[in-house]
PQR file of N, CA, C, O and H, with PARSE charges and radii, in Angstrom:
ATOM      1  N   MET A   1     -31.408 -44.869 -31.111 -0.4000 1.5000
ATOM      2  CA  MET A   1     -30.606 -45.045 -29.864 -0.0000 2.0000
ATOM      3  C   MET A   1     -31.001 -46.546 -29.548  0.5500 1.7000
ATOM      4  O   MET A   1     -32.198 -46.830 -29.506 -0.5500 1.4000
ATOM      5  N   LYS A   2     -30.265 -47.286 -29.378 -0.4000 1.5000
ATOM      6  CA  LYS A   2     -30.474 -48.989 -28.824 -0.0000 2.0000
ATOM      7  C   LYS A   2     -30.777 -48.793 -27.355  0.5500 1.7000
ATOM      8  O   LYS A   2     -31.807 -49.247 -26.857 -0.5500 1.4000
ATOM      9  H   LYS A   2     -29.293 -47.055 -29.412  0.4000 1.0000
ATOM     10  N   HIS A   3     -29.847 -48.095 -26.640 -0.4000 1.5000
ATOM     11  CA  HIS A   3     -29.959 -48.294 -25.205 -0.0000 2.0000
ATOM     12  C   HIS A   3     -30.284 -46.755 -24.488  0.5500 1.7000
ATOM     13  O   HIS A   3     -29.630 -46.138 -23.648 -0.5500 1.4000
ATOM     14  H   HIS A   3     -29.010 -47.726 -27.045  0.4000 1.0000
ATOM     15  N   ALA A   4     -31.574 -46.404 -25.182 -0.4000 1.5000
ATOM     16  CA  ALA A   4     -32.260 -45.260 -24.309 -0.0000 2.0000
ATOM     17  C   ALA A   4     -32.118 -45.610 -22.884  0.5500 1.7000
ATOM     18  O   ALA A   4     -31.287 -44.981 -22.228 -0.5500 1.4000
ATOM     19  H   ALA A   4     -32.106 -46.905 -25.865  0.4000 1.0000
ATOM     20  N   ASP A   5     -32.972 -46.733 -22.194 -0.4000 1.5000
ATOM     21  CA  ASP A   5     -33.151 -46.845 -21.044 -0.0000 2.0000
ATOM     22  C   ASP A   5     -31.665 -46.859 -19.909  0.5500 1.7000
ATOM     23  O   ASP A   5     -31.733 -46.645 -18.698 -0.5500 1.4000
ATOM     24  H   ASP A   5     -33.647 -47.244 -22.726  0.4000 1.0000
ATOM     25  N   ARG A   6     -30.621 -47.110 -20.547 -0.4000 1.5000
ATOM     26  CA  ARG A   6     -29.384 -46.984 -19.828 -0.0000 2.0000
ATOM     27  C   ARG A   6     -29.094 -45.306 -19.597  0.5500 1.7000
ATOM     28  O   ARG A   6     -28.713 -44.819 -18.533 -0.5500 1.4000
ATOM     29  H   ARG A   6     -30.566 -47.283 -21.530  0.4000 1.0000
ATOM     30  N   LEU A   7     -29.308 -44.715 -20.580 -0.4000 1.5000
ATOM     31  CA  LEU A   7     -28.837 -43.163 -20.699 -0.0000 2.0000
ATOM     32  C   LEU A   7     -29.999 -42.441 -19.588  0.5500 1.7000
ATOM     33  O   LEU A   7     -29.839 -41.430 -18.903 -0.5500 1.4000
ATOM     34  H   LEU A   7     -29.617 -45.111 -21.445  0.4000 1.0000
ATOM     35  N   GLU A   8     -31.036 -43.212 -19.665 -0.4000 1.5000
ATOM     36  CA  GLU A   8     -32.367 -42.509 -18.866 -0.0000 2.0000
ATOM     37  C   GLU A   8     -31.922 -42.657 -17.583  0.5500 1.7000
ATOM     38  O   GLU A   8     -32.214 -41.732 -16.825 -0.5500 1.4000
ATOM     39  H   GLU A   8     -31.167 -44.033 -20.221  0.4000 1.0000
ATOM     40  N   ARG A   9     -31.033 -43.951 -16.942 -0.4000 1.5000
ATOM     41  CA  ARG A   9     -30.978 -44.114 -15.667 -0.0000 2.0000
ATOM     42  C   ARG A   9     -29.437 -43.818 -15.341  0.5500 1.7000
ATOM     43  O   ARG A   9     -29.021 -44.009 -14.199 -0.5500 1.4000
ATOM     44  H   ARG A   9     -30.796 -44.703 -17.557  0.4000 1.0000
ATOM     45  N   LEU A  10     -28.702 -43.409 -16.226 -0.4000 1.5000
ATOM     46  CA  LEU A  10     -27.733 -42.778 -16.130 -0.0000 2.0000
ATOM     47  C   LEU A  10     -27.703 -41.235 -15.522  0.5500 1.7000
ATOM     48  O   LEU A  10     -27.062 -40.722 -14.605 -0.5500 1.4000
ATOM     49  H   LEU A  10     -29.040 -43.253 -17.154  0.4000 1.0000
ATOM     50  N   ILE A  11     -28.691 -40.733 -16.455 -0.4000 1.5000
ATOM     51  CA  ILE A  11     -28.891 -39.084 -16.349 -0.0000 2.0000
ATOM     52  C   ILE A  11     -29.928 -39.255 -14.617  0.5500 1.7000
ATOM     53  O   ILE A  11     -29.620 -38.396 -13.791 -0.5500 1.4000
ATOM     54  H   ILE A  11     -29.212 -41.150 -17.200  0.4000 1.0000
ATOM     55  N   LEU A  12     -30.796 -40.060 -14.262 -0.4000 1.5000
ATOM     56  CA  LEU A  12     -31.354 -39.821 -13.206 -0.0000 2.0000
ATOM     57  C   LEU A  12     -30.452 -40.318 -11.746  0.5500 1.7000
ATOM     58  O   LEU A  12     -30.844 -40.048 -10.611 -0.5500 1.4000
ATOM     59  H   LEU A  12     -31.047 -40.758 -14.934  0.4000 1.0000
ATOM     60  N   ILE A  13     -29.372 -40.975 -12.006 -0.4000 1.5000
ATOM     61  CA  ILE A  13     -28.114 -41.084 -10.842 -0.0000 2.0000
ATOM     62  C   ILE A  13     -27.391 -40.056 -10.882  0.5500 1.7000
ATOM     63  O   ILE A  13     -26.784 -39.811  -9.839 -0.5500 1.4000
ATOM     64  H   ILE A  13     -29.054 -41.195 -12.928  0.4000 1.0000
ATOM     65  N   MET A  14     -27.234 -39.306 -11.813 -0.4000 1.5000
ATOM     66  CA  MET A  14     -26.290 -38.341 -12.111 -0.0000 2.0000
ATOM     67  C   MET A  14     -27.162 -36.877 -11.363  0.5500 1.7000
ATOM     68  O   MET A  14     -26.533 -36.033 -10.724 -0.5500 1.4000
ATOM     69  H   MET A  14     -27.728 -39.505 -12.660  0.4000 1.0000
ATOM     70  N   VAL A  15     -28.458 -36.806 -11.557 -0.4000 1.5000
ATOM     71  CA  VAL A  15     -29.246 -35.626 -10.948 -0.0000 2.0000
ATOM     72  C   VAL A  15     -29.645 -36.113  -9.572  0.5500 1.7000
ATOM     73  O   VAL A  15     -29.927 -35.218  -8.774 -0.5500 1.4000
ATOM     74  H   VAL A  15     -28.969 -37.492 -12.075  0.4000 1.0000
ATOM     75  N   LEU A  16     -29.703 -37.047  -9.250 -0.4000 1.5000
ATOM     76  CA  LEU A  16     -29.839 -37.336  -7.642 -0.0000 2.0000
ATOM     77  C   LEU A  16     -28.545 -37.381  -6.916  0.5500 1.7000
ATOM     78  O   LEU A  16     -28.612 -37.150  -5.708 -0.5500 1.4000
ATOM     79  H   LEU A  16     -29.475 -37.774  -9.898  0.4000 1.0000
ATOM     80  N   ALA A  17     -27.338 -37.644  -7.445 -0.4000 1.5000
ATOM     81  CA  ALA A  17     -25.994 -37.321  -6.664 -0.0000 2.0000
ATOM     82  C   ALA A  17     -25.804 -35.992  -6.818  0.5500 1.7000
ATOM     83  O   ALA A  17     -25.221 -35.411  -5.903 -0.5500 1.4000
ATOM     84  H   ALA A  17     -27.283 -37.831  -8.425  0.4000 1.0000
ATOM     85  N   MET A  18     -26.159 -35.376  -7.757 -0.4000 1.5000
ATOM     86  CA  MET A  18     -25.987 -33.500  -7.761 -0.0000 2.0000
ATOM     87  C   MET A  18     -26.720 -33.491  -6.591  0.5500 1.7000
ATOM     88  O   MET A  18     -26.069 -33.383  -5.552 -0.5500 1.4000
ATOM     89  H   MET A  18     -26.633 -35.848  -8.501  0.4000 1.0000
ATOM     90  N   HIS A  19     -28.025 -33.587  -6.506 -0.4000 1.5000
ATOM     91  CA  HIS A  19     -29.073 -33.220  -5.747 -0.0000 2.0000
ATOM     92  C   HIS A  19     -28.376 -33.237  -4.216  0.5500 1.7000
ATOM     93  O   HIS A  19     -28.137 -32.247  -3.524 -0.5500 1.4000
ATOM     94  H   HIS A  19     -28.554 -33.675  -7.350  0.4000 1.0000
ATOM     95  N   TRP A  20     -28.143 -34.517  -3.916 -0.4000 1.5000
ATOM     96  CA  TRP A  20     -27.485 -34.831  -2.798 -0.0000 2.0000
ATOM     97  C   TRP A  20     -26.450 -34.214  -2.569  0.5500 1.7000
ATOM     98  O   TRP A  20     -26.450 -34.055  -1.348 -0.5500 1.4000
ATOM     99  H   TRP A  20     -28.337 -35.321  -4.478  0.4000 1.0000
ATOM    100  N   CYS A  21     -25.622 -33.794  -2.958 -0.4000 1.5000
ATOM    101  CA  CYS A  21     -24.080 -32.920  -3.073 -0.0000 2.0000
ATOM    102  C   CYS A  21     -24.373 -31.593  -2.528  0.5500 1.7000
ATOM    103  O   CYS A  21     -23.868 -31.081  -1.529 -0.5500 1.4000
ATOM    104  H   CYS A  21     -25.622 -33.923  -3.950  0.4000 1.0000
ATOM    105  N   VAL A  22     -25.313 -31.071  -3.366 -0.4000 1.5000
ATOM    106  CA  VAL A  22     -25.858 -29.838  -3.141 -0.0000 2.0000
ATOM    107  C   VAL A  22     -26.453 -29.783  -1.648  0.5500 1.7000
ATOM    108  O   VAL A  22     -26.068 -28.944  -0.834 -0.5500 1.4000
ATOM    109  H   VAL A  22     -25.723 -31.487  -4.178  0.4000 1.0000
ATOM    110  N   ARG A  23     -27.402 -30.727  -1.374 -0.4000 1.5000
ATOM    111  CA  ARG A  23     -27.834 -30.711  -0.051 -0.0000 2.0000
ATOM    112  C   ARG A  23     -26.964 -30.723   1.170  0.5500 1.7000
ATOM    113  O   ARG A  23     -27.221 -30.021   2.148 -0.5500 1.4000
ATOM    114  H   ARG A  23     -27.714 -31.409  -2.036  0.4000 1.0000
ATOM    115  N   ILE A  24     -26.023 -31.455   1.111 -0.4000 1.5000
ATOM    116  CA  ILE A  24     -25.170 -31.769   1.803 -0.0000 2.0000
ATOM    117  C   ILE A  24     -24.243 -30.364   2.252  0.5500 1.7000
ATOM    118  O   ILE A  24     -23.886 -30.016   3.377 -0.5500 1.4000
ATOM    119  H   ILE A  24     -25.813 -32.025   0.317  0.4000 1.0000
ATOM    120  N   GLY A  25     -24.034 -29.790   1.084 -0.4000 1.5000
ATOM    121  CA  GLY A  25     -22.951 -28.663   0.856 -0.0000 2.0000
ATOM    122  C   GLY A  25     -23.832 -27.344   1.840  0.5500 1.7000
ATOM    123  O   GLY A  25     -23.325 -26.495   2.574 -0.5500 1.4000
ATOM    124  H   GLY A  25     -24.323 -30.072   0.169  0.4000 1.0000
ATOM    125  N   GLN A  26     -25.121 -27.552   1.552 -0.4000 1.5000
ATOM    126  CA  GLN A  26     -25.914 -26.557   2.461 -0.0000 2.0000
ATOM    127  C   GLN A  26     -25.952 -26.536   3.853  0.5500 1.7000
ATOM    128  O   GLN A  26     -25.719 -25.677   4.704 -0.5500 1.4000
ATOM    129  H   GLN A  26     -25.532 -28.241   0.956  0.4000 1.0000
ATOM    130  N   ASP A  27     -26.376 -27.934   3.871 -0.4000 1.5000
ATOM    131  CA  ASP A  27     -26.486 -28.373   5.561 -0.0000 2.0000
ATOM    132  C   ASP A  27     -24.872 -28.226   6.122  0.5500 1.7000
ATOM    133  O   ASP A  27     -24.735 -27.996   7.323 -0.5500 1.4000
ATOM    134  H   ASP A  27     -26.566 -28.631   3.180  0.4000 1.0000
ATOM    135  N   ASN A  28     -23.912 -28.329   5.447 -0.4000 1.5000
ATOM    136  CA  ASN A  28     -22.350 -28.131   6.249 -0.0000 2.0000
ATOM    137  C   ASN A  28     -22.370 -26.655   6.190  0.5500 1.7000
ATOM    138  O   ASN A  28     -22.267 -26.294   7.362 -0.5500 1.4000
ATOM    139  H   ASN A  28     -24.024 -28.517   4.471  0.4000 1.0000
ATOM    140  N   ALA A  29     -22.436 -25.804   5.564 -0.4000 1.5000
ATOM    141  CA  ALA A  29     -22.719 -24.435   4.969 -0.0000 2.0000
ATOM    142  C   ALA A  29     -23.325 -24.035   6.577  0.5500 1.7000
ATOM    143  O   ALA A  29     -22.608 -23.433   7.377 -0.5500 1.4000
ATOM    144  H   ALA A  29     -22.519 -26.097   4.612  0.4000 1.0000
ATOM    145  N   PHE A  30     -24.662 -24.440   6.891 -0.4000 1.5000
ATOM    146  CA  PHE A  30     -25.239 -23.828   7.855 -0.0000 2.0000
ATOM    147  C   PHE A  30     -24.774 -24.098   9.174  0.5500 1.7000
ATOM    148  O   PHE A  30     -24.890 -23.350  10.145 -0.5500 1.4000
ATOM    149  H   PHE A  30     -25.244 -24.929   6.241  0.4000 1.0000
ATOM    150  N   TYR A  31     -24.251 -25.192   9.138 -0.4000 1.5000
ATOM    151  CA  TYR A  31     -24.301 -25.552  10.489 -0.0000 2.0000
ATOM    152  C   TYR A  31     -22.660 -25.450  11.167  0.5500 1.7000
ATOM    153  O   TYR A  31     -22.429 -25.315  12.368 -0.5500 1.4000
ATOM    154  H   TYR A  31     -24.157 -25.799   8.349  0.4000 1.0000
ATOM    155  N   TYR A  32     -21.621 -25.552  10.081 -0.4000 1.5000
ATOM    156  CA  TYR A  32     -20.494 -25.115  10.075 -0.0000 2.0000
ATOM    157  C   TYR A  32     -19.813 -24.011   9.110  0.5500 1.7000
ATOM    158  O   TYR A  32     -18.983 -24.215   8.223 -0.5500 1.4000
ATOM    159  H   TYR A  32     -21.808 -25.662   9.105  0.4000 1.0000
ATOM    160  N   PRO A  33     -20.412 -22.734   9.539 -0.5600 1.5000
ATOM    161  CA  PRO A  33     -19.809 -21.507   8.922  0.2800 2.0000
ATOM    162  C   PRO A  33     -18.060 -21.243   8.731  0.5500 1.7000
ATOM    163  O   PRO A  33     -17.154 -21.185   9.562 -0.5500 1.4000
ATOM    164  N   ASN A  34     -18.074 -21.158   7.688 -0.4000 1.5000
ATOM    165  CA  ASN A  34     -16.396 -20.643   7.819 -0.0000 2.0000
ATOM    166  C   ASN A  34     -16.234 -18.854   8.705  0.5500 1.7000
ATOM    167  O   ASN A  34     -17.244 -18.238   9.044 -0.5500 1.4000
ATOM    168  H   ASN A  34     -18.809 -21.205   7.012  0.4000 1.0000
ATOM    169  N   ALA A  35     -14.948 -18.357   8.912 -0.4000 1.5000
ATOM    170  CA  ALA A  35     -14.560 -17.821   9.435 -0.0000 2.0000
ATOM    171  C   ALA A  35     -15.220 -16.557   9.084  0.5500 1.7000
ATOM    172  O   ALA A  35     -15.989 -15.948   9.828 -0.5500 1.4000
ATOM    173  H   ALA A  35     -14.127 -18.857   8.637  0.4000 1.0000
ATOM    174  N   PRO A  36     -14.845 -16.180   7.823 -0.5600 1.5000
ATOM    175  CA  PRO A  36     -15.589 -14.765   7.093  0.2800 2.0000
ATOM    176  C   PRO A  36     -17.337 -14.888   7.276  0.5500 1.7000
ATOM    177  O   PRO A  36     -17.907 -13.801   7.177 -0.5500 1.4000
ATOM    178  N   GLU A  37     -17.997 -15.777   7.464 -0.4000 1.5000
ATOM    179  CA  GLU A  37     -19.341 -15.941   7.568 -0.0000 2.0000
ATOM    180  C   GLU A  37     -19.735 -15.765   8.898  0.5500 1.7000
ATOM    181  O   GLU A  37     -20.860 -15.318   9.119 -0.5500 1.4000
ATOM    182  H   GLU A  37     -17.533 -16.660   7.545  0.4000 1.0000
ATOM    183  N   LYS A  38     -18.760 -16.131  10.087 -0.4000 1.5000
ATOM    184  CA  LYS A  38     -19.114 -15.951  11.450 -0.0000 2.0000
ATOM    185  C   LYS A  38     -18.802 -14.620  12.039  0.5500 1.7000
ATOM    186  O   LYS A  38     -19.263 -14.386  13.157 -0.5500 1.4000
ATOM    187  H   LYS A  38     -17.846 -16.494   9.907  0.4000 1.0000
ATOM    188  N   ASN A  39     -18.194 -13.855  11.532 -0.4000 1.5000
ATOM    189  CA  ASN A  39     -17.632 -12.381  11.613 -0.0000 2.0000
ATOM    190  C   ASN A  39     -18.490 -11.518  10.960  0.5500 1.7000
ATOM    191  O   ASN A  39     -18.317 -10.309  11.118 -0.5500 1.4000
ATOM    192  H   ASN A  39     -17.820 -14.045  10.624  0.4000 1.0000
ATOM    193  N   GLU A  40     -19.517 -11.979  10.151 -0.4000 1.5000
ATOM    194  CA  GLU A  40     -20.506 -11.031   9.538 -0.0000 2.0000
ATOM    195  C   GLU A  40     -21.532 -11.187  10.498  0.5500 1.7000
ATOM    196  O   GLU A  40     -22.218 -10.232  10.863 -0.5500 1.4000
ATOM    197  H   GLU A  40     -19.657 -12.961  10.023  0.4000 1.0000
ATOM    198  N   LYS A  41     -21.662 -12.222  10.886 -0.4000 1.5000
ATOM    199  CA  LYS A  41     -22.941 -12.492  12.153 -0.0000 2.0000
ATOM    200  C   LYS A  41     -22.937 -11.344  13.423  0.5500 1.7000
ATOM    201  O   LYS A  41     -23.849 -10.681  13.917 -0.5500 1.4000
ATOM    202  H   LYS A  41     -21.105 -12.998  10.589  0.4000 1.0000
ATOM    203  N   THR A  42     -21.326 -11.435  13.745 -0.4000 1.5000
ATOM    204  CA  THR A  42     -20.976 -10.994  14.953 -0.0000 2.0000
ATOM    205  C   THR A  42     -20.522  -9.580  15.046  0.5500 1.7000
ATOM    206  O   THR A  42     -20.400  -8.972  16.109 -0.5500 1.4000
ATOM    207  H   THR A  42     -20.585 -11.973  13.344  0.4000 1.0000
ATOM    208  N   LYS A  43     -20.269  -9.074  13.813 -0.4000 1.5000
ATOM    209  CA  LYS A  43     -20.060  -7.771  13.877 -0.0000 2.0000
ATOM    210  C   LYS A  43     -20.838  -6.649  14.314  0.5500 1.7000
ATOM    211  O   LYS A  43     -22.065  -6.712  14.251 -0.5500 1.4000
ATOM    212  H   LYS A  43     -20.368  -9.568  12.949  0.4000 1.0000
ATOM    213  N   ARG A  44     -20.211  -5.551  14.783 -0.4000 1.5000
ATOM    214  CA  ARG A  44     -21.374  -4.378  15.119 -0.0000 2.0000
ATOM    215  C   ARG A  44     -21.782  -3.524  14.108  0.5500 1.7000
ATOM    216  O   ARG A  44     -20.870  -3.006  13.465 -0.5500 1.4000
ATOM    217  H   ARG A  44     -19.213  -5.499  14.834  0.4000 1.0000
ATOM    218  N   PRO A  45     -23.064  -3.210  13.767 -0.5600 1.5000
ATOM    219  CA  PRO A  45     -23.606  -2.395  12.962  0.2800 2.0000
ATOM    220  C   PRO A  45     -22.712  -1.171  12.736  0.5500 1.7000
ATOM    221  O   PRO A  45     -22.206  -0.684  13.747 -0.5500 1.4000
ATOM    222  N   THR A  46     -22.451  -0.613  11.570 -0.4000 1.5000
ATOM    223  CA  THR A  46     -21.983   1.056  11.438 -0.0000 2.0000
ATOM    224  C   THR A  46     -23.307   1.791  11.081  0.5500 1.7000
ATOM    225  O   THR A  46     -24.414   1.524  10.613 -0.5500 1.4000
ATOM    226  H   THR A  46     -22.863  -1.008  10.749  0.4000 1.0000
ATOM    227  N   ALA A  47     -22.530   2.975  11.604 -0.4000 1.5000
ATOM    228  CA  ALA A  47     -23.453   4.425  11.635 -0.0000 2.0000
ATOM    229  C   ALA A  47     -24.449   4.338  10.441  0.5500 1.7000
ATOM    230  O   ALA A  47     -25.630   4.574  10.697 -0.5500 1.4000
ATOM    231  H   ALA A  47     -21.631   3.191  11.984  0.4000 1.0000
ATOM    232  N   LEU A  48     -24.007   3.942   8.835 -0.4000 1.5000
ATOM    233  CA  LEU A  48     -24.730   3.896   8.015 -0.0000 2.0000
ATOM    234  C   LEU A  48     -25.974   2.898   8.253  0.5500 1.7000
ATOM    235  O   LEU A  48     -27.128   3.291   8.080 -0.5500 1.4000
ATOM    236  H   LEU A  48     -23.048   3.750   8.628  0.4000 1.0000
ATOM    237  N   GLU A  49     -25.726   1.824   8.586 -0.4000 1.5000
ATOM    238  CA  GLU A  49     -26.826   0.812   9.008 -0.0000 2.0000
ATOM    239  C   GLU A  49     -27.830   1.183   9.724  0.5500 1.7000
ATOM    240  O   GLU A  49     -28.966   0.735   9.571 -0.5500 1.4000
ATOM    241  H   GLU A  49     -24.788   1.505   8.726  0.4000 1.0000
ATOM    242  N   PHE A  50     -27.465   2.137  10.673 -0.4000 1.5000
ATOM    243  CA  PHE A  50     -28.641   2.476  11.658 -0.0000 2.0000
ATOM    244  C   PHE A  50     -29.146   3.523  11.103  0.5500 1.7000
ATOM    245  O   PHE A  50     -30.137   3.849  11.756 -0.5500 1.4000
ATOM    246  H   PHE A  50     -26.542   2.501  10.798  0.4000 1.0000
ATOM    247  N   GLN A  51     -28.953   4.309  10.118 -0.4000 1.5000
ATOM    248  CA  GLN A  51     -29.282   5.433   9.325 -0.0000 2.0000
ATOM    249  C   GLN A  51     -30.355   5.074   8.463  0.5500 1.7000
ATOM    250  O   GLN A  51     -31.188   5.882   8.053 -0.5500 1.4000
ATOM    251  H   GLN A  51     -28.148   4.044   9.587  0.4000 1.0000
ATOM    252  N   LYS A  52     -30.334   3.900   8.196 -0.4000 1.5000
ATOM    253  CA  LYS A  52     -31.364   3.363   6.860 -0.0000 2.0000
ATOM    254  C   LYS A  52     -32.710   3.169   7.557  0.5500 1.7000
ATOM    255  O   LYS A  52     -32.933   2.633   8.643 -0.5500 1.4000
ATOM    256  H   LYS A  52     -29.656   3.244   8.529  0.4000 1.0000
ATOM    257  N   THR A  53     -33.642   3.784   6.596 -0.4000 1.5000
ATOM    258  CA  THR A  53     -35.179   3.595   7.118 -0.0000 2.0000
ATOM    259  C   THR A  53     -35.811   2.968   6.253  0.5500 1.7000
ATOM    260  O   THR A  53     -37.001   2.704   6.428 -0.5500 1.4000
ATOM    261  H   THR A  53     -33.461   4.219   5.714  0.4000 1.0000
TER
END
């Protein structure tokens, strides 16, 4: 391969971009949960959940 350094830089940029996208998505999901996630946190426990020991 004549231009291996270009390929290495391209892969590095793609890895950093993917890491950034995942990090932003995790932060967004944590600070702004969607409706079903909000409901799971606020719903009352069922009788079965109380019986688990």
